[in-house]
N, C-alpha and C positions, 0 to 999 in steps of 0.2 A: 504494499500499499504506499508505503513511503516513497516520496520522490527524490528529496535530496538529504535532509536532516534526518537523524535517527528518530524512529518512531517513539513518541512519547509513552510513558507508562499508562495502561488502562486496565480496567476491570471488565469482563463480558458479563453483560447481565442478561438473564433469561428473558425471551420475548416468545411470542406465538409463532411469527414469522418472521425470517430475515435474522440480523444480527444488531446487539446494541453494545457498542463501546462506550464505556464510562470513563471520561477523566476526571477524576476526583480532585475537586477544590482547585481549580485551575486559578492560578494567580493571574493578576493584572495590576497594570500601574494606573489604572483609572478607577476601578470599583473592588469591591470586596471579593474575595475568592468565592467560587460557586462551582457545582458540577456541570459538565457538560455531557450530553449523551448525544452519540452520533448513531442514527440507525441507518443500517446499510441493507437494501432489499436482498432478497435471495438471488443468488448468482452475481452479486456484485463483484466486478473484475477490473483490474487495473488497465486493461487494454479498451476499456470502455469508458466514455465521458458522461458524467452525470450532472443534472441540474442540482440547486441545493436550496432547500426551504428551511430558514430559520425562523425556529418557534419558540416563544417566551412560556414561562411557567413550566419548565420543561419536566418538573417532577410529576405532572398531571397527565402526560401525554400517552403512555404506555401501559402502566400496569395498575389496575384498579386496587389491587390488593395492597398496594404500598402508599396509596394516596389517603389523606385526611378524611374524605368523605366517601371512599370506596367506590369512587367513579374515575374514569378516564376518558380521554379524547379516542382511544383504540386507533390511535395513527397508524400503527404497523399494519394493522387488518385493513384498514381502508386502503393505505397507499398502496399495498401489495395488489389488491383486486384492481384498482385503477390502471396499475401498471401491466398487470397481466392480461387485461382485456384490452390495451393499447388505447385507453381514454386519457392517459397522460403520457408524456415523455418521461424517460427514467430518472429518478431523482433520489436524493438522500435528504434525510433529516436531520437538522441539528437541534437538539432540545437544550435551551439554556435555562437552568433552574433561575427560579426567583430568589431574592434575596431576604424574604419573609418579612420582617418588620420594616424594610426600607423599598419593598416592593412598588408601593405608590410613588415614592420619592424618585425611584429609577423609572417609572413609567408614565409620569406626568409631564406634558410637554412643556418644558423649562422655558422656552424664549416668550410664552404667553404671561409669564408670573408678573413681570414688571407693570404690564398693561392692565391687569386685574384691579378694580378700585378697591380702595381701602374701606371698611376693615375686613373686607372678604379676602383680600391677599394676605393680611396677618393671620387671620384664621387658617387659612390652607396651610400657609407657611408651616405654622407652628402644630396644627393638630394632624395634618395630612402629610407633609413633607418632612416631618420631624427636623426642621430647620436645616433640611440637607438635601436641596433639590440636586439630583443626579442624573436627570435622563441624556443630558448632552455628554456627559462622561460614560454613561452606559452605552451610548451609541458609539462612542470612540472606541470602547471596548470590543464591540461587534465588528467594527469597519477596520481598525487598526492592528487589533491583535487576534481576535477568533478568526475571521475570514482569512486571513494569511496564513493561520496555522492549519485550517481545514484545506485550503487550495494547496499547500506545501505537501500533506501527507495523504490526501485522497484524490482520486480521479474525477477531477470537477471541471466543470465549464464555468469559467470566471467571470464572463461579461454580464453586464446587468440583467439581460433578457433572461438569464438562468440562475439568477440570484433572487429569491424572494423573501419575503418576511410576513410572519402570521402571528396573530394571538387574539385572545378573547378578553373582554371587558377592558381594564387598563392596558391590557396587552394588545387590544386592537389599537386604543389610542398612540401607544409607542410605535407600533407598526406603521400606522398613517404618517405620523411624525418623522419616522426614521426614513420613510419613502421621500419626504417634502425635504429633510436636511440632506440626504445622501442619494438623490435620482440618477448620479452616475455609476453607485454600486448597485441598488435594487431596481428591479425591473417591474415590480407589483407588489402591492401590500393587500393583505386581507384581515378584517376585523369582525369577528362574531361576537355579537351582543356588545358592540363597542360603547363604552361607558361615557358617552358623549355630554352628560351632565359635568362631567370630569371630577366634582367633589364627592368623597367618598361618601357611602350610603348613609352614615350616621351623622353626616353635615349637611345633607341634601336638605335644600328649602326653596321656594320658588325664586326668591332674590338671588341667592347664591348662585344657583344654577343658571340663572339667566345671564348674570354677570360674566361669569367663567366661560360658560359655551359661546358666547358671542364674540369673546376674544380669540377662542380657538377658531371660529369660523373667519374672522378678521385674518388671523395669521394664514389660514388656508389661501385665502383670496390673494395673498401676497407670495406664497411661497409653493403652491401646487405646481408639479411638474406640467409642462404644456399640454395642452388637451390632447387626450388619447396618445400620448407618448409613453404612458405608463399604465397598468392595470390597478383598478382599485375596487375591491370587493367589501361591501358592508353588508350587515344583517342584525336584526333583532327578534325575539320572541314578543309575547305579551304577558307572560306570567312572571311570578316574583320580582325581581330586580328590573326584568326587562319591560315590566308594564309602564315604566316612566321614559321609555326612550323614543318612541314615536315622533313625537312633535320636535325633538332635537335630531332625529334622522332626517325629518322633512326638511328641516332648514338648512341642514348641511347638504341634502340632495339638490336644495335650490342653488348652492354655491357652485356645485360641481356642473349642474346644468348650465348656468349664467357663464361659467368658465369654458364651457364647450365640449364637456365630457359627453359621449355617448355610450351605446350600449356595446358598442365595440371594445371598449377599454373600461367601463365601469358598470357594476351590478350592485344593486341594494335590493335585498330580499326581506320579506315579514314572514314569520312562522308562527301561524296562530296555535296556541295551546302549549308553546314550547318556554321553559324557563331559562333563568341564568345559571347555568349548571353544565358541567361536563357531558352528563348523559344526553341533554339536549345538543349539544355542540357535535357530539360523536355522531348523532344521525344524519347530520347535514354536512360533515365536513367533505364529503366528496365533491360538494357543489363548489367551494372555493378553490379546492385543489384542482379540479379540472379548469375552472375560469384562469387559474394563473399558470397552469401546467400543460393544458392541451396542446 
C-alpha cells in the first residue's frame, strides 16, 4: 500500500465487508490527536486508483456495537453494494473521529463568529465553542496533514473531483464550510440533517437561530464555489431534532438557487418520518454517495 514512506502503524478492526485500518491517536500540529479509520473495499489493490470520501464523526460510521447509542451509518455495507453494482466509482472512506467535548468547536463555521451580533456571539463562544473555535484548524488538519498521509500510503485519485467530504448535523456544516474554504481540494460535500440553526440544541431559540443562520447564509453568498462547479447535497427529516430544519433549509436553498446552482450539481431532499439519528442516515446514505461518486 505504501507509495514512498514506511507505512505507519495501524490496528486492523473487524468489519462485515472490506477492511478497516485504524491509525490510533494520530498526532497533529493543528488539533488534538484522534483515531482515523480507513475503510478499504473488498479487492482493494494498489494497481487501481480510488476516490476518497472523508467523513466526520468517524466512531459512528461502521460498528453499532461500539457506538454510544448502538447505531451506526452502515458505511461499509452501503458503499460495498454501490460499488459492486457499479452505481458509484470505486472509493475508500476515511473516518475522522470527533473530539468529543470539542466537537462543536471543530465543526462550527469559524469565519462567521465575528459577524454574529452580541450577546448571541458571546453565548455561543462560551457555551458551545468552549472559548476555543477550531474549525479552521480542523480543516487545516484535513488538508495539510491527513490528506497528504492518505495520498502517500494509499492508491488514491488526488484531484478535487475525487476528493469528497460528508457529515451529519454539525458534521454537515463543517463539510459545506470545508468545500467553501478549500474548493481546490474538495469536489463535493454532503450534509445529512445539516444543523442549519448552528446553535447547539440546548441553546436554540428563535432569536439566536435567526441571527446565526443568517450569518452563515451571508458567508455562503460570498464563498460558495462557482455555480455547478462543485457538488452539494443537503437533506433533513422531520422528527426529533430534524423537526426544526425545514425553514432553515428552505432559506439556504434560496441562496443556492440565486447563486445559480441547478440539479446538475445540487440536491436537497426531505425525508418524512425520519429522525436525527444514525439509523435514519444509514437508510438514505446511498443517495448522497451516488450523488457525489456516480
